[in-house]
Phi, psi and omega in degrees: 000318180270359174297101178106177187077170181248137174286153177271330186240160182293337185273359181052048178250000190210132173239123180239165189294313191289330173298326178278330178293321175298319182291324176302311176303310181299313183293322175299310180300326183285322181296315176291334180280321184258345177057045176250121186303326179316315182283328177291323180294319178296321172305316181290312183301311178292324173289318169302323177296310179297317178293336180260359175273171177290355187292325176261126181277112182296339181275309185275337188078001181290139185253116176274170188298313186176185182246140171267135176253125178267114178304326187283314182272344186062029179250148184229065182226010176271101189285133169260109186275015177300143181242129180233145182302335181286344182270000000 
């Protein structure tokens, strides 16, 4: 679940939607500007991760805030289901 995406915090305990959404947008814009496949590959990797994480509800399309990573159990499956308009 946590393989991929970008952490929101320096402790690497949280991956949220908006950080990854902005990274997707930036990598795509860099691809359009520079026409370098490197940035397109990042766009695809980040998009795939976001769409396959628990953050996006595949039925409703609702985007939750993010995922918590438990440093003790090494699991990244605790969904923060808070909803914000910017997602």
